[in-house]
DSSP file (Angstrom, degrees, kcal/mol; ACC not computed):
  #  RESIDUE AA STRUCTURE BP1 BP2  ACC     N-H-->O    O-->H-N    N-H-->O    O-->H-N    TCO  KAPPA ALPHA  PHI   PSI    X-CA   Y-CA   Z-CA
    1    1 A X     >        0   0    0      0, 0.0     4,-3.0     0, 0.0     5,-0.2   0.000 360.0 360.0 360.0 -44.1   -0.2    2.6  -56.1
    2    2 A X  H  >  +     0   0    0      2,-0.2     4,-2.1     1,-0.2     5,-0.4   0.910 360.0  51.8 -62.3 -41.3   -2.2    3.4  -59.3
    3    3 A X  H  >>S+     0   0    0      2,-0.2     4,-2.7     1,-0.2     5,-2.6   0.939 113.1  45.1 -60.0 -47.0   -4.6    5.6  -57.3
    4    4 A X  H  45S+     0   0    0      3,-0.2    -2,-0.2     1,-0.2    -1,-0.2   0.940 115.3  47.1 -59.6 -47.8   -1.7    7.5  -55.8
    5    5 A X  H  <5S+     0   0    0     -4,-3.0    -1,-0.2     1,-0.2    -2,-0.2   0.764 128.1  21.4 -70.5 -26.3    0.1    7.9  -59.1
    6    6 A X  H  <5S+     0   0    0     -4,-2.1    -2,-0.2    -5,-0.2    -3,-0.2   0.695 135.0  12.8-115.6 -25.2   -3.0    9.0  -61.1
    7    7 A X  T ><5S+     0   0    0     -4,-2.7     3,-1.9    -5,-0.4    -3,-0.2   0.773  84.5 103.2-123.2 -46.0   -5.6   10.4  -58.8
    8    8 A X  T 3 <S+     0   0    0     -5,-2.6   144,-0.2     1,-0.3   145,-0.1  -0.178  98.8   2.2 -59.8 132.0   -4.6   11.2  -55.2
    9    9 A X  T 3  S+     0   0    0    143,-1.4     2,-0.4     1,-0.3    -1,-0.3   0.724  91.8 141.3  65.4  25.5   -4.1   14.9  -54.5
   10   10 A X    <   -     0   0    0     -3,-1.9    -1,-0.3   142,-0.8   145,-0.1  -0.830  65.9 -95.9 -91.9 134.8   -5.0   15.9  -58.0
   11   11 A X        -     0   0    0     -2,-0.4     2,-0.5   143,-0.2   143,-0.2  -0.289  42.1-166.2 -57.6 122.3   -7.0   19.1  -58.1
   12   12 A X        +     0   0    0    141,-2.2    -1,-0.1     1,-0.1   141,-0.0  -0.949  19.4 161.3-112.4 128.4  -10.8   18.3  -58.2
   13   13 A X        +     0   0    0     -2,-0.5    87,-0.5    86,-0.0     2,-0.2   0.579  42.1  92.8-124.2 -17.0  -13.1   21.2  -59.0
   14   14 A X  S  > S-     0   0    0      1,-0.1     4,-2.2    85,-0.1     5,-0.2  -0.596  73.6-126.5 -88.8 147.4  -16.4   19.7  -60.1
   15   15 A X  H  > S+     0   0    0     -2,-0.2     4,-2.8     1,-0.2     5,-0.2   0.870 106.2  54.0 -58.4 -42.5  -19.2   19.1  -57.6
   16   16 A X  H  > S+     0   0    0      1,-0.2     4,-2.4     2,-0.2    -1,-0.2   0.931 111.5  44.4 -60.5 -46.8  -19.8   15.5  -58.5
   17   17 A X  H  > S+     0   0    0      2,-0.2     4,-2.5     1,-0.2    -1,-0.2   0.877 113.5  50.3 -67.5 -38.0  -16.1   14.5  -57.9
   18   18 A X  H  X S+     0   0    0     -4,-2.2     4,-2.6     2,-0.2     5,-0.2   0.933 111.8  48.3 -64.8 -44.8  -15.9   16.6  -54.7
   19   19 A X  H  X S+     0   0    0     -4,-2.8     4,-2.3    -5,-0.2    -2,-0.2   0.895 110.9  51.9 -61.9 -40.6  -19.0   14.9  -53.4
   20   20 A X  H  X S+     0   0    0     -4,-2.4     4,-2.9    -5,-0.2     5,-0.2   0.952 111.9  44.7 -61.0 -49.9  -17.7   11.5  -54.3
   21   21 A X  H  X S+     0   0    0     -4,-2.5     4,-2.6     1,-0.2     5,-0.2   0.902 112.8  50.7 -64.4 -40.5  -14.4   12.1  -52.5
   22   22 A X  H  X S+     0   0    0     -4,-2.6     4,-1.8    -5,-0.2    -1,-0.2   0.907 113.1  47.4 -62.4 -40.2  -16.1   13.5  -49.4
   23   23 A X  H  X S+     0   0    0     -4,-2.3     4,-2.3    -5,-0.2    -2,-0.2   0.940 113.3  46.6 -64.5 -48.5  -18.4   10.5  -49.4
   24   24 A X  H  X S+     0   0    0     -4,-2.9     4,-1.5     1,-0.2    -2,-0.2   0.869 111.0  51.9 -66.4 -36.4  -15.6    7.9  -49.8
   25   25 A X  H  X S+     0   0    0     -4,-2.6     4,-0.6    -5,-0.2    -1,-0.2   0.897 110.7  49.0 -65.7 -38.9  -13.4    9.6  -47.1
   26   26 A X  H >< S+     0   0    0     -4,-1.8     3,-0.8    -5,-0.2    -2,-0.2   0.887 109.9  51.4 -65.1 -38.9  -16.4    9.5  -44.7
   27   27 A X  H 3< S+     0   0    0     -4,-2.3    -1,-0.2     1,-0.2    -2,-0.2   0.808 103.4  60.5 -66.1 -29.3  -16.9    5.8  -45.6
   28   28 A X  H >< S+     0   0    0     -4,-1.5     3,-4.0    -5,-0.2    -1,-0.2   0.700  70.6 127.5 -73.8 -19.0  -13.3    5.1  -44.9
   29   29 A X  T << S+     0   0    0     -3,-0.8     3,-0.1    -4,-0.6    -3,-0.0  -0.134  88.4   3.0 -46.6 117.7  -13.5    6.3  -41.2
   30   30 A X  T 3  S+     0   0    0      1,-0.3    -1,-0.3     0, 0.0     2,-0.2   0.427 124.5  80.9  84.4  -0.3  -12.0    3.4  -39.2
   31   31 A X  S <  S-     0   0    0     -3,-4.0    -1,-0.3     1,-0.0     2,-0.3  -0.626  84.6 -89.7-124.8-177.4  -11.2    1.4  -42.3
   32   32 A X     >  -     0   0    0     -2,-0.2     4,-1.4     1,-0.1     3,-0.2  -0.689  25.4-126.8 -96.3 152.9   -8.4    1.3  -44.9
   33   33 A X  H  > S+     0   0    0     -2,-0.3     4,-3.0     1,-0.2     5,-0.2   0.856 110.7  60.5 -63.6 -34.9   -8.5    3.3  -48.2
   34   34 A X  H  > S+     0   0    0      1,-0.2     4,-2.1     2,-0.2    -1,-0.2   0.899 101.0  53.9 -60.4 -40.4   -7.9    0.0  -50.1
   35   35 A X  H  > S+     0   0    0      1,-0.2     4,-0.7     2,-0.2    -1,-0.2   0.921 112.6  43.6 -58.1 -44.4  -11.2   -1.4  -48.7
   36   36 A X  H >X S+     0   0    0     -4,-1.4     3,-0.8     1,-0.2     4,-0.6   0.902 109.8  55.1 -71.0 -41.7  -13.0    1.7  -50.0
   37   37 A X  H >< S+     0   0    0     -4,-3.0     3,-1.0     1,-0.3     4,-0.4   0.891 104.9  54.4 -58.8 -38.3  -11.3    1.7  -53.4
   38   38 A X  H 3< S+     0   0    0     -4,-2.1    -1,-0.3     1,-0.2    -2,-0.2   0.768 114.2  41.7 -65.5 -24.2  -12.4   -1.9  -53.9
   39   39 A X  H <X S+     0   0    0     -3,-0.8     4,-2.4    -4,-0.7     3,-0.4   0.380  84.1 103.6-101.7   1.8  -16.0   -0.8  -53.3
   40   40 A X  H <X S+     0   0    0     -3,-1.0     4,-2.5    -4,-0.6     5,-0.2   0.875  79.2  51.0 -57.6 -42.3  -15.8    2.5  -55.2
   41   41 A X  H  > S+     0   0    0     -4,-0.4     4,-2.2     1,-0.2    -1,-0.3   0.875 110.0  51.0 -64.7 -34.9  -17.7    1.2  -58.2
   42   42 A X  H  > S+     0   0    0     -3,-0.4     4,-3.1    29,-0.2     5,-0.3   0.910 109.3  50.5 -66.3 -41.6  -20.5   -0.1  -55.9
   43   43 A X  H  X S+     0   0    0     -4,-2.4     4,-2.3     1,-0.2     7,-0.3   0.921 110.4  50.0 -60.7 -42.9  -20.7    3.3  -54.3
   44   44 A X  H  <>S+     0   0    0     -4,-2.5     5,-4.0    -5,-0.2     6,-0.4   0.915 114.1  45.0 -62.0 -42.5  -21.0    4.9  -57.7
   45   45 A X  H ><5S+     0   0    0     -4,-2.2     3,-1.2     3,-0.2    -2,-0.2   0.952 116.2  44.3 -66.3 -50.3  -23.7    2.5  -58.7
   46   46 A X  H 3<5S+     0   0    0     -4,-3.1    -2,-0.2     1,-0.3    -1,-0.2   0.827 117.2  45.4 -67.0 -32.6  -25.7    2.8  -55.4
   47   47 A X  T >X5S-     0   0    0     -4,-2.3     3,-2.1    -5,-0.3     4,-0.6  -0.133 116.8-105.6-109.2  37.1  -25.4    6.6  -55.2
   48   48 A X  G X45S-     0   0    0     -3,-1.2     3,-1.5     1,-0.3    -3,-0.2   0.829  75.5 -55.9  50.1  46.8  -26.3    7.3  -58.9
   49   49 A X  G 34<S-     0   0    0     -5,-4.0    -1,-0.3     1,-0.3    -5,-0.1   0.793  97.5 -68.2  54.7  31.1  -22.7    8.2  -59.9
   50   50 A X  G <4 S+     0   0    0     -3,-2.1     2,-0.9    -6,-0.4    -1,-0.3   0.791  78.6 168.6  60.4  32.2  -22.7   10.8  -57.1
   51   51 A X    <X  -     0   0    0     -3,-1.5     4,-2.7    -4,-0.6     5,-0.3  -0.686  25.6-153.2 -72.2 109.8  -25.2   13.0  -58.9
   52   52 A X  H  > S+     0   0    0     -2,-0.9     4,-2.4     1,-0.2    -1,-0.2   0.879  89.3  51.7 -59.3 -42.9  -26.0   15.3  -55.9
   53   53 A X  H  > S+     0   0    0      1,-0.2     4,-0.6     2,-0.2    -1,-0.2   0.914 113.6  43.7 -61.5 -43.7  -29.5   16.2  -57.1
   54   54 A X  H >4 S+     0   0    0      1,-0.2     3,-0.8     2,-0.2     4,-0.3   0.915 114.5  48.6 -68.7 -43.2  -30.5   12.5  -57.5
   55   55 A X  H >< S+     0   0    0     -4,-2.7     3,-1.7     1,-0.2    -2,-0.2   0.872 104.3  60.5 -66.5 -35.6  -28.9   11.4  -54.2
   56   56 A X  H 3< S+     0   0    0     -4,-2.4    -1,-0.2    -5,-0.3    -2,-0.2   0.734 102.8  53.3 -64.7 -20.0  -30.6   14.3  -52.3
   57   57 A X  T << S+     0   0    0     -3,-0.8    -1,-0.3    -4,-0.6    -2,-0.2   0.460  84.4 113.5 -92.4  -2.8  -33.9   12.9  -53.4
   58   58 A X    <   -     0   0    0     -3,-1.7     2,-0.2    -4,-0.3    -3,-0.0  -0.322  55.5-144.9 -69.3 156.2  -33.2    9.4  -52.0
   59   59 A X     >  -     0   0    0      1,-0.1     4,-2.1    -2,-0.0     5,-0.1  -0.547  30.3 -94.9-116.1 176.5  -35.2    8.3  -49.0
   60   60 A X  H  > S+     0   0    0      1,-0.2     4,-2.3     2,-0.2     5,-0.2   0.873 126.0  56.4 -57.6 -38.7  -34.9    6.2  -45.9
   61   61 A X  H  > S+     0   0    0      1,-0.2     4,-2.3     2,-0.2    -1,-0.2   0.910 105.0  50.8 -62.0 -42.5  -36.2    3.3  -48.0
   62   62 A X  H  > S+     0   0    0      1,-0.2     4,-2.4     2,-0.2    -1,-0.2   0.914 109.1  51.4 -60.2 -43.1  -33.4    3.8  -50.5
   63   63 A X  H  X S+     0   0    0     -4,-2.1     4,-2.3     1,-0.2    -2,-0.2   0.909 109.5  49.9 -61.7 -42.3  -30.8    3.7  -47.7
   64   64 A X  H  X S+     0   0    0     -4,-2.3     4,-2.0     1,-0.2    -1,-0.2   0.901 110.1  50.5 -63.3 -40.8  -32.3    0.5  -46.3
   65   65 A X  H  X>S+     0   0    0     -4,-2.3     4,-3.0     2,-0.2     5,-0.6   0.895 109.8  50.0 -65.0 -40.0  -32.1   -1.1  -49.8
   66   66 A X  H  X5S+     0   0    0     -4,-2.4     4,-1.9     1,-0.2     6,-0.3   0.919 109.7  51.6 -62.9 -43.1  -28.5   -0.1  -50.2
   67   67 A X  H  <5S+     0   0    0     -4,-2.3    -2,-0.2    -5,-0.2    -1,-0.2   0.892 116.2  41.2 -59.5 -40.3  -27.7   -1.5  -46.8
   68   68 A X  H  <5S+     0   0    0     -4,-2.0    -2,-0.2    -5,-0.1    -1,-0.2   0.917 132.5  16.1 -76.1 -46.2  -29.4   -4.8  -47.8
   69   69 A X  H  <5S+     0   0    0     -4,-3.0    -3,-0.2    -5,-0.1    -2,-0.2   0.746  99.2  98.5-104.5 -26.3  -28.1   -5.3  -51.4
   70   70 A X     << -     0   0    0     -4,-1.9     2,-0.7    -5,-0.6   -27,-0.1  -0.231  66.3-134.7 -74.6 152.7  -25.2   -2.9  -51.9
   71   71 A X  S    S+     0   0    0    -32,-0.1     2,-0.2   -29,-0.0   -29,-0.2  -0.460  70.5 113.4 -97.9  57.9  -21.5   -3.8  -51.7
   72   72 A X  S    S-     0   0    0     -2,-0.7     2,-0.2    -6,-0.3     7,-0.0  -0.687  85.6 -64.0-116.0 173.5  -20.8   -0.7  -49.6
   73   73 A X        -     0   0    0     -2,-0.2     2,-2.1     1,-0.1     6,-0.1  -0.441  52.4-128.0 -61.4 125.4  -19.6   -0.5  -46.0
   74   74 A X        +     0   0    0     -2,-0.2     2,-0.4     4,-0.1    -1,-0.1  -0.484  67.1 121.6 -81.7  74.0  -22.5   -2.0  -44.0
   75   75 A X     >  -     0   0    0     -2,-2.1     4,-2.5     1,-0.1     3,-0.3  -0.943  52.1-153.7-136.9 110.2  -22.9    0.9  -41.5
   76   76 A X  H  > S+     0   0    0     -2,-0.4     4,-2.7     1,-0.2     5,-0.2   0.854  95.2  53.8 -58.7 -36.4  -26.3    2.4  -41.5
   77   77 A X  H  > S+     0   0    0      1,-0.2     4,-2.0     2,-0.2    -1,-0.2   0.913 110.6  45.8 -63.6 -42.2  -25.0    5.8  -40.3
   78   78 A X  H  > S+     0   0    0     -3,-0.3     4,-0.9     2,-0.2    -2,-0.2   0.887 113.3  50.0 -68.2 -38.1  -22.5    6.0  -43.1
   79   79 A X  H >X S+     0   0    0     -4,-2.5     4,-0.7     1,-0.2     3,-0.7   0.944 114.1  43.9 -65.2 -47.7  -25.1    4.9  -45.7
   80   80 A X  H 3X S+     0   0    0     -4,-2.7     4,-2.3     1,-0.2     3,-0.4   0.827 103.6  66.8 -66.5 -31.4  -27.6    7.5  -44.5
   81   81 A X  H 3X S+     0   0    0     -4,-2.0     4,-3.2     1,-0.2    58,-0.3   0.813  92.1  61.2 -62.1 -29.2  -24.9   10.2  -44.3
   82   82 A X  H <X S+     0   0    0     -4,-0.9     4,-1.9    -3,-0.7    -1,-0.2   0.923 108.6  42.1 -64.1 -42.3  -24.5   10.2  -48.0
   83   83 A X  H  X S+     0   0    0     -4,-0.7     4,-2.0    -3,-0.4    -2,-0.2   0.921 115.6  49.9 -69.1 -44.4  -28.1   11.3  -48.5
   84   84 A X  H  X S+     0   0    0     -4,-2.3     4,-1.9     1,-0.2    -2,-0.2   0.932 112.8  47.1 -57.6 -46.9  -27.8   13.8  -45.6
   85   85 A X  H  X S+     0   0    0     -4,-3.2     4,-2.5     1,-0.2    -1,-0.2   0.834 106.2  57.8 -68.5 -32.8  -24.6   15.2  -47.1
   86   86 A X  H  X S+     0   0    0     -4,-1.9     4,-2.1    -5,-0.2    -1,-0.2   0.925 107.9  47.8 -62.1 -42.4  -26.1   15.4  -50.6
   87   87 A X  H  X S+     0   0    0     -4,-2.0     4,-1.5     1,-0.2    -2,-0.2   0.899 111.9  49.1 -64.3 -40.0  -28.9   17.6  -49.2
   88   88 A X  H  X S+     0   0    0     -4,-1.9     4,-2.2     1,-0.2    -1,-0.2   0.861 108.5  54.6 -66.2 -35.1  -26.3   19.8  -47.4
   89   89 A X  H  X S+     0   0    0     -4,-2.5     4,-3.0     2,-0.2     5,-0.3   0.893 102.4  56.8 -64.2 -39.9  -24.3   20.0  -50.6
   90   90 A X  H  X S+     0   0    0     -4,-2.1     4,-2.1     1,-0.2    -1,-0.2   0.924 109.5  46.1 -56.2 -44.4  -27.4   21.3  -52.4
   91   91 A X  H  X S+     0   0    0     -4,-1.5     4,-1.9     2,-0.2    -2,-0.2   0.903 112.2  49.9 -66.1 -41.9  -27.5   24.1  -49.9
   92   92 A X  H  X S+     0   0    0     -4,-2.2     4,-3.2     1,-0.2     5,-0.4   0.915 110.9  49.5 -62.9 -42.2  -23.8   24.9  -50.1
   93   93 A X  H  X S+     0   0    0     -4,-3.0     4,-2.4     1,-0.2    -1,-0.2   0.899 109.4  52.0 -64.7 -39.7  -24.0   25.0  -53.9
   94   94 A X  H  < S+     0   0    0     -4,-2.1    -1,-0.2    -5,-0.3    -2,-0.2   0.881 117.2  39.9 -61.8 -37.5  -27.0   27.4  -53.7
   95   95 A X  H  < S+     0   0    0     -4,-1.9    -2,-0.2    -5,-0.1    -1,-0.2   0.895 131.6  21.9 -78.7 -42.0  -25.0   29.6  -51.4
   96   96 A X  H  < S-     0   0    0     -4,-3.2    -3,-0.2    -5,-0.2    -2,-0.2   0.598  96.2-119.7-106.8 -14.7  -21.5   29.5  -53.0
   97   97 A X  S  < S+     0   0    0     -4,-2.4     2,-0.3    -5,-0.4    -4,-0.2   0.006  88.3  14.9  95.6 -29.5  -22.2   28.5  -56.6
   98   98 A X  S  > S-     0   0    0     -6,-0.3     4,-1.4     1,-0.1     5,-0.1  -0.971  75.3-112.6-165.1 161.4  -20.1   25.3  -56.3
   99   99 A X  H  > S+     0   0    0     -2,-0.3     4,-2.4     2,-0.2     5,-0.2   0.882 117.5  56.7 -67.0 -37.8  -18.5   23.1  -53.7
  100  100 A X  H  > S+     0   0    0    -87,-0.5     4,-2.9     1,-0.2    -1,-0.2   0.903 104.1  52.9 -60.0 -40.4  -15.1   24.1  -54.9
  101  101 A X  H  > S+     0   0    0      2,-0.2     4,-2.3     1,-0.2    -1,-0.2   0.882 107.6  52.1 -63.6 -37.4  -16.0   27.7  -54.3
  102  102 A X  H  X S+     0   0    0     -4,-1.4     4,-2.5     2,-0.2    -2,-0.2   0.959 113.1  42.8 -61.5 -50.8  -17.0   26.8  -50.7
  103  103 A X  H  X S+     0   0    0     -4,-2.4     4,-2.0     1,-0.2    -2,-0.2   0.892 112.8  53.4 -66.2 -37.8  -13.7   25.1  -50.0
  104  104 A X  H  X S+     0   0    0     -4,-2.9     4,-0.8    -5,-0.2    -1,-0.2   0.920 110.3  48.4 -59.2 -42.6  -11.7   27.9  -51.8
  105  105 A X  H >< S+     0   0    0     -4,-2.3     3,-0.7     1,-0.2    -2,-0.2   0.918 111.7  48.4 -63.5 -44.2  -13.5   30.4  -49.5
  106  106 A X  H 3< S+     0   0    0     -4,-2.5    -1,-0.2     1,-0.2    -2,-0.2   0.821 116.4  43.8 -65.8 -30.0  -12.7   28.4  -46.4
  107  107 A X  H >< S+     0   0    0     -4,-2.0     3,-2.7    -5,-0.2    -1,-0.2   0.478  81.3 131.8 -94.4  -3.3   -9.1   28.0  -47.4
  108  108 A X  T << S+     0   0    0     -4,-0.8     3,-0.1    -3,-0.7    -3,-0.1  -0.256  80.5   9.0 -55.7 128.5   -8.6   31.6  -48.5
  109  109 A X  T 3  S+     0   0    0      1,-0.3     2,-0.3     0, 0.0    -1,-0.3   0.380 100.4 124.8  83.0  -4.2   -5.4   33.0  -47.0
  110  110 A X    <   -     0   0    0     -3,-2.7     2,-1.0     1,-0.0    -1,-0.3  -0.680  62.6-131.1 -88.7 140.7   -4.3   29.6  -45.7
  111  111 A X        +     0   0    0     -2,-0.3     3,-0.2     1,-0.2    -3,-0.0  -0.809  36.8 163.9 -88.5 104.6   -0.9   28.2  -46.6
  112  112 A X    >   +     0   0    0     -2,-1.0    45,-1.6     1,-0.2     3,-0.9   0.383  49.7  90.7-103.1   2.5   -1.8   24.7  -47.8
  113  113 A X  T 3  S+     0   0    0      1,-0.2    -1,-0.2    43,-0.2    54,-0.1   0.770  90.5  43.8 -72.9 -23.3    1.4   23.9  -49.6
  114  114 A X  T 3  S+     0   0    0     -3,-0.2     2,-1.6     1,-0.1    -1,-0.2   0.289  82.2 104.1-103.7  10.9    3.1   22.4  -46.6
  115  115 A X    <   +     0   0    0     -3,-0.9    -1,-0.1    42,-0.1     8,-0.0  -0.548  51.5 157.2 -92.7  72.3    0.2   20.3  -45.3
  116  116 A X    >   -     0   0    0     -2,-1.6     3,-2.3     1,-0.1    42,-0.1  -0.173  63.2 -83.0 -86.3-177.7    1.4   17.0  -46.5
  117  117 A X  T 3  S+     0   0    0     41,-1.1    -1,-0.1     1,-0.3    42,-0.1   0.671 127.0  65.7 -62.3 -14.9    0.5   13.5  -45.2
  118  118 A X  T 3  S+     0   0    0     40,-0.1     2,-0.4     2,-0.1    -1,-0.3   0.561  70.1 115.2 -85.3  -6.2    3.0   14.1  -42.5
  119  119 A X    <   -     0   0    0     -3,-2.3     2,-0.4     2,-0.0     4,-0.1  -0.492  68.4-124.7 -62.8 119.9    1.0   16.9  -41.0
  120  120 A X        -     0   0    0     -2,-0.4     2,-0.2     2,-0.1    -2,-0.1  -0.954  60.0 -18.9-132.3 148.8    0.0   15.5  -37.6
  121  121 A X  S    S-     0   0    0     -2,-0.4     2,-0.3     2,-0.1    -2,-0.0  -0.724 116.7 -43.7 -78.5 -43.9   -2.4   15.0  -36.2
  122  122 A X        -     0   0    0     -2,-0.2    -2,-0.1    25,-0.0    22,-0.1  -0.995  56.0-110.6-146.8 141.1   -4.8   17.3  -38.1
  123  123 A X     >  -     0   0    0     -2,-0.3     4,-1.8    20,-0.2     5,-0.1  -0.288  24.9-120.5 -69.9 155.3   -4.4   20.9  -39.3
  124  124 A X  H  > S+     0   0    0      1,-0.2     4,-2.4     2,-0.2     5,-0.1   0.862 113.5  55.9 -62.8 -36.0   -6.4   23.7  -37.7
  125  125 A X  H  > S+     0   0    0      2,-0.2     4,-2.7     1,-0.2    -1,-0.2   0.881 105.1  51.5 -68.2 -35.5   -8.0   24.5  -41.0
  126  126 A X  H  > S+     0   0    0      2,-0.2     4,-2.5     1,-0.2    -1,-0.2   0.899 110.5  49.7 -64.9 -38.7   -9.4   20.9  -41.3
  127  127 A X  H  X S+     0   0    0     -4,-1.8     4,-2.2     2,-0.2    -2,-0.2   0.915 112.0  48.2 -63.3 -42.4  -10.8   21.3  -37.8
  128  128 A X  H  X S+     0   0    0     -4,-2.4     4,-2.2     2,-0.2    -2,-0.2   0.918 112.9  46.4 -65.5 -44.7  -12.4   24.6  -38.7
  129  129 A X  H  X S+     0   0    0     -4,-2.7     4,-3.0     2,-0.2     5,-0.2   0.910 110.9  53.5 -65.2 -41.7  -13.9   23.2  -41.9
  130  130 A X  H  X S+     0   0    0     -4,-2.5     4,-2.4     1,-0.2    -2,-0.2   0.931 109.4  48.2 -56.6 -47.0  -15.2   20.1  -40.1
  131  131 A X  H  X S+     0   0    0     -4,-2.2     4,-2.0     1,-0.2    -1,-0.2   0.905 113.2  47.7 -61.5 -42.7  -16.9   22.3  -37.6
  132  132 A X  H  X S+     0   0    0     -4,-2.2     4,-1.5     2,-0.2    -2,-0.2   0.916 111.0  50.3 -66.8 -43.1  -18.5   24.5  -40.3
  133  133 A X  H  <>S+     0   0    0     -4,-3.0     5,-2.4     1,-0.2     3,-0.2   0.917 110.9  49.4 -62.1 -42.3  -19.7   21.5  -42.3
  134  134 A X  H ><5S+     0   0    0     -4,-2.4     3,-1.7     1,-0.2    -1,-0.2   0.905 107.6  54.2 -62.6 -40.6  -21.2   19.9  -39.2
  135  135 A X  H 3<5S+     0   0    0     -4,-2.0    -1,-0.2     1,-0.3    -2,-0.2   0.819 106.4  53.9 -61.4 -30.1  -23.0   23.2  -38.4
  136  136 A X  T 3<5S-     0   0    0     -4,-1.5    -1,-0.3    -3,-0.2    -2,-0.2   0.396 129.5 -95.8 -87.7   2.9  -24.4   23.1  -42.0
  137  137 A X  T < 5S+     0   0    0     -3,-1.7    -3,-0.2     1,-0.3   -49,-0.1   0.442  75.8 141.4 102.9   0.4  -25.8   19.6  -41.4
  138  138 A X      < -     0   0    0     -5,-2.4     2,-0.3    -6,-0.2    -1,-0.3  -0.359  32.1-157.8 -71.5 154.8  -23.1   17.3  -42.8
  139  139 A X        +     0   0    0    -58,-0.3  -113,-0.1     1,-0.2   -54,-0.1  -0.924  66.5  30.7-131.7 162.5  -22.2   14.1  -41.1
  140  140 A X  S    S+     0   0    0     -2,-0.3    -1,-0.2     1,-0.1  -111,-0.1   0.902  83.1 119.3  55.2  45.2  -19.2   11.8  -41.1
  141  141 A X        +     0   0    0     -3,-0.2    -7,-0.2   -11,-0.1    -8,-0.1  -0.333  34.4 158.3-131.5  49.3  -17.0   14.9  -41.7
  142  142 A X     >  -     0   0    0      1,-0.1     4,-2.8  -116,-0.1     5,-0.2  -0.171  59.4 -93.1 -65.8 169.1  -14.8   14.9  -38.6
  143  143 A X  H  > S+     0   0    0      1,-0.2     4,-2.6     2,-0.2     5,-0.2   0.863 126.2  49.2 -55.6 -40.8  -11.4   16.7  -38.7
  144  144 A X  H  > S+     0   0    0      2,-0.2     4,-2.5     1,-0.2    -1,-0.2   0.913 112.5  48.3 -67.1 -40.9   -9.4   13.6  -39.8
  145  145 A X  H  > S+     0   0    0      2,-0.2     4,-2.6     1,-0.2    -2,-0.2   0.919 113.0  48.1 -63.1 -44.0  -11.9   12.9  -42.6
  146  146 A X  H  X S+     0   0    0     -4,-2.8     4,-2.9     2,-0.2     5,-0.2   0.914 110.9  50.7 -64.3 -42.6  -11.8   16.5  -43.7
  147  147 A X  H  X S+     0   0    0     -4,-2.6     4,-1.9    -5,-0.2    -2,-0.2   0.942 112.3  47.1 -59.8 -46.7   -8.0   16.5  -43.7
  148  148 A X  H  X S+     0   0    0     -4,-2.5     4,-3.0     1,-0.2    -2,-0.2   0.904 112.6  50.3 -61.3 -41.5   -8.0   13.3  -45.8
  149  149 A X  H  X S+     0   0    0     -4,-2.6     4,-2.7     2,-0.2     6,-0.3   0.937 108.6  51.0 -61.5 -47.2  -10.5   14.8  -48.2
  150  150 A X  H  <>S+     0   0    0     -4,-2.9     6,-2.4     1,-0.2     5,-1.0   0.846 114.8  44.9 -61.4 -33.6   -8.5   18.0  -48.6
  151  151 A X  H ><5S+     0   0    0     -4,-1.9     3,-1.0    -5,-0.2     7,-0.3   0.937 114.5  46.5 -73.4 -48.1   -5.5   16.0  -49.4
  152  152 A X  H 3<5S+     0   0    0     -4,-3.0  -143,-1.4     1,-0.2  -142,-0.8   0.853 113.7  48.9 -63.5 -35.5   -7.2   13.5  -51.7
  153  153 A X  T 3<5S-     0   0    0     -4,-2.7  -141,-2.2    -5,-0.2    -1,-0.2   0.474 112.8-114.6 -87.6  -2.5   -9.0   16.3  -53.6
  154  154 A X  T < 5S+     0   0    0     -3,-1.0  -143,-0.2    -4,-0.3    -3,-0.2   0.532  83.7 120.3  83.2   5.5   -5.9   18.4  -54.1
  155  155 A X  S   <S+     0   0    0     -5,-1.0     2,-0.4    -6,-0.3    -4,-0.2   0.828  81.4  44.6 -68.7 -28.8   -7.0   21.3  -52.0
  156  156 A X  S    S-     0   0    0     -6,-2.4     2,-0.9    -7,-0.1    -2,-0.2  -0.908  94.2-121.6-106.5 141.7   -3.9   20.6  -49.9
  157  157 A X        +     0   0    0    -45,-1.6   -42,-0.1    -2,-0.4    -6,-0.1  -0.758  44.1 168.5 -77.0 110.0   -0.5   19.9  -51.6
  158  158 A X        +     0   0    0     -2,-0.9   -41,-1.1    -7,-0.3     2,-0.4   0.516  35.6  96.8-113.1  -5.3   -0.1   16.4  -50.1
  159  159 A X  S    S-     0   0    0      6,-0.2     8,-0.2  -150,-0.2     2,-0.0  -0.705  73.5-125.1 -83.5 134.4    2.8   14.8  -52.0
  160  160 A X    >   -     0   0    0     -2,-0.4     3,-2.1     1,-0.1     6,-0.2  -0.319  30.0 -99.3 -75.1 167.1    6.1   15.2  -50.1
  161  161 A X  T 3  S+     0   0    0      1,-0.3    -1,-0.1     4,-0.1     7,-0.1   0.553 121.0  60.2 -69.5  -5.9    9.0   16.7  -52.0
  162  162 A X  T 3  S+     0   0    0      3,-0.0    -1,-0.3     2,-0.0     2,-0.2   0.557  86.0  96.8 -90.7 -10.5   10.5   13.3  -52.7
  163  163 A X  S X  S-     0   0    0     -3,-2.1     3,-1.8     1,-0.1    -4,-0.1  -0.562  77.8-132.2 -83.4 141.3    7.4   12.2  -54.7
  164  164 A X  T 3  S+     0   0    0      1,-0.3    -1,-0.1    -2,-0.2    -3,-0.1   0.685 108.4  56.0 -65.1 -15.9    7.4   12.5  -58.5
  165  165 A X  T 3  S+     0   0    0     -5,-0.1    -1,-0.3     2,-0.0    -6,-0.2   0.391  78.0 126.1 -95.4   2.5    4.0   14.2  -58.2
  166  166 A X    <   -     0   0    0     -3,-1.8     2,-0.4    -6,-0.2    -6,-0.1  -0.392  39.6-170.0 -65.0 133.9    5.2   16.9  -55.8
  167  167 A X              0   0    0     -8,-0.2    -1,-0.1     1,-0.1    -6,-0.1  -0.722 360.0 360.0-124.2  79.9    4.3   20.4  -57.1
  168  168 A X              0   0    0     -2,-0.4    -1,-0.1    -7,-0.1    -2,-0.0   0.441 360.0 360.0 -87.6 360.0    6.2   22.7  -54.7
């Protein structure tokens, strides 16, 4: 409840926060958000507070150590994907100037105000962004993960009109 009331679907514009949310949404695949929220501090610790430059320099050995000692989801693919995605983020930032600029570009001309949590199953724009991210080397960024990320990060207006946080 606290996450919903204070963080969820709040506009996120800085690269570190965008990378964190994209990572956590990828980690959540097949799990509950509560499980990931309980592990969020461990993710921050293991992935250097989501400093993209630092994470992009991590190695296979670092991934193995996180798998062994870390209190993160014990899935080697998900653990390695954070490093893979950090490297892909470096490239996106070099091309667009920021991760926010990339998502703004991808969403340009799209009506995102009605893409609430009731949008089912997944919006076409989330499918398109997922496909583009995968083409750029990202992993664990399927359409459902991308849709959840866009909602959590505030790129989509995701509170329904009955919610006190709705900005219609």
